C-alpha positions in Angstrom: -0.5 152.4 80.0 2.0 149.8 81.1 5.3 149.7 79.4 7.5 146.6 79.7 11.1 146.2 78.4 13.5 143.3 78.4 16.5 141.7 76.6 15.9 138.2 75.0 18.7 135.9 73.9 17.8 134.0 70.7 19.2 130.7 69.3 18.2 128.2 66.7 15.4 127.0 69.1 12.2 129.0 69.0 11.9 131.4 72.0 8.6 132.8 73.1 8.7 136.6 73.4 6.6 137.1 76.6 6.6 138.5 80.1 6.3 136.9 83.5 3.1 138.9 84.1 0.1 138.0 81.9 -0.4 139.7 78.6 -4.1 140.0 79.2 -4.6 143.1 77.1 -3.8 144.1 73.5 -0.3 145.4 73.2 2.1 147.1 70.8 5.4 145.3 70.6 8.7 146.6 69.2 11.6 144.2 68.7 15.1 145.5 67.9 17.9 143.2 66.8 20.9 144.4 68.7 23.4 142.1 66.9 26.0 143.4 64.6 25.7 140.1 62.6 22.9 137.6 62.4 19.2 137.9 61.6 16.3 137.5 64.0 13.4 135.5 62.5 9.9 136.3 63.9 6.9 134.1 63.6 4.7 131.5 65.3 5.8 128.6 67.6 7.2 126.8 64.5 9.4 129.7 63.4 12.8 128.8 61.8 15.3 130.5 59.5 13.4 128.9 56.5 9.8 129.1 58.0 9.2 132.7 59.3 6.9 135.6 59.1 9.5 138.4 59.1 13.3 138.6 59.2 14.8 141.4 61.2 18.3 142.4 59.9 21.2 143.3 62.3 20.3 146.5 64.1 16.9 146.5 62.5 13.4 146.9 64.1 10.0 145.3 63.9 6.8 146.4 65.5 3.3 144.9 65.6 0.1 145.2 67.6 -1.1 141.9 69.3 -4.5 141.0 70.5 -4.7 139.6 74.1 -3.4 136.0 74.1 -1.5 136.2 70.8 2.2 135.2 71.0 5.4 135.9 69.0 8.3 133.5 68.8 11.9 134.2 67.5 15.0 132.4 66.4 18.4 133.1 64.8 20.6 131.3 62.4 24.3 131.2 61.3 25.5 132.5 64.7 25.5 130.9 68.2 23.0 133.4 69.5 22.0 137.1 69.3 20.2 139.4 71.7 17.0 141.4 70.8 15.5 144.2 72.8 11.8 143.9 73.3 9.4 146.8 74.4 5.7 146.2 74.9 3.0 148.8 75.6 -0.6 148.1 76.6 -3.1 149.7 74.1 
């Protein structure tokens, strides 16, 4: 089982949560909001602070299983940027 980890900086522009190598298998993804202030908004390529699938509070986490080829995007609001930690495991 391959495990990938990385830090991703979010802004008001949707950022694709991906890796340089192909996500060619189903995977379990965990996103942790490392910010003391500022929410991470998770969704599709049109995600915004008012159009999102899930809001991750400061220091909160979100986990999901994705099929091969599915993508997550994230943004923040109210602050210049925040950093999230992402861990992905092939399943």
